[in-house]
C-alpha positions as CSV (number, residue, x, y, z in Angstrom):
1,X,-6.6,11.8,3.4
2,X,-8.1,8.3,3.8
3,X,-10.1,6.9,6.6
4,X,-8.1,5.4,9.5
5,X,-7.3,1.7,9.1
6,X,-6.4,-0.7,11.9
7,X,-4.1,-3.6,12.3
8,X,-3.1,-5.7,15.3
9,X,0.5,-6.5,16.0
10,X,1.9,-8.0,19.3
11,X,-1.5,-8.0,21.0
12,X,-1.9,-4.2,20.4
13,X,-4.0,-2.3,17.9
14,X,-2.4,0.3,15.6
15,X,-4.2,2.8,13.4
16,X,-2.6,4.0,10.1
17,X,-3.7,6.0,7.1
18,X,-2.8,5.5,3.5
19,X,-1.6,8.8,2.0
20,X,-1.2,7.7,-1.6
21,X,-4.3,8.5,-3.6
22,X,-4.3,5.8,-6.3
23,X,-3.2,2.3,-5.6
24,X,-3.3,-0.4,-8.3
25,X,-1.1,-3.2,-9.8
26,X,1.2,-0.6,-11.4
27,X,1.9,1.3,-8.2
28,X,5.5,1.1,-7.1
29,X,5.5,3.4,-4.1
30,X,2.9,3.8,-1.3
31,X,3.0,6.4,1.5
32,X,1.3,5.9,4.8
33,X,1.3,7.4,8.3
34,X,1.5,5.4,11.5
35,X,1.3,7.0,14.9
36,X,1.8,10.5,13.2
37,X,5.0,9.4,11.4
38,X,5.1,9.1,7.6
39,X,6.6,6.0,5.9
40,X,7.1,4.9,2.3
41,X,7.0,1.4,1.1
42,X,8.5,0.6,-2.3
43,X,8.1,-2.4,-4.6
44,X,11.5,-4.0,-5.3
45,X,12.6,-5.7,-8.5
46,X,11.5,-9.1,-7.2
47,X,8.0,-7.9,-6.4
48,X,8.5,-7.7,-2.6
49,X,7.6,-4.5,-0.8
50,X,10.3,-2.8,1.3
51,X,9.9,-0.1,3.9
52,X,12.5,2.7,3.3
53,X,12.6,4.6,6.6
54,X,12.3,1.6,8.9
55,X,14.5,1.4,12.0
56,X,15.4,-2.0,13.4
57,X,13.1,-1.5,16.4
58,X,9.8,-1.0,14.5
59,X,10.6,-2.9,11.3
60,X,8.4,-5.9,12.1
61,X,5.4,-3.6,12.9
62,X,5.9,-1.7,9.6
63,X,6.2,-5.0,7.8
64,X,2.9,-6.1,9.3
65,X,1.3,-2.8,8.1
66,X,2.7,-3.2,4.6
67,X,1.3,-6.8,4.4
68,X,-2.1,-5.4,5.5
69,X,-2.0,-2.8,2.8
70,X,-1.0,-5.4,0.2
71,X,-3.9,-7.7,1.2
72,X,-6.4,-4.8,1.2
73,X,-5.5,-3.6,-2.3
74,X,-4.6,-7.1,-3.7
75,X,-1.1,-5.9,-4.9
C-alpha cells in the first residue's frame, strides 16, 4: 500500500491512497481508495480517464482525485 496522498476539493482536504503498484504510460487502469472506499479509473479510447464506480454526488471529487493522480505520474 502506498503512502497517503492529499488533495483539496471544495475547501476541504481529502486523503487517498493509490492501490495499483506500477503506474506508467502503458497503464490503462488505476485503483485507489478514498475515505475507505475503493475506486477504479480507466483510460478510455480517447485517452481520457473515467471513474467506473462514481455516483453523481461524488463524481466531481473523484474526477479531481483522478486529475491529481494523472499529474503526479505524468500520464
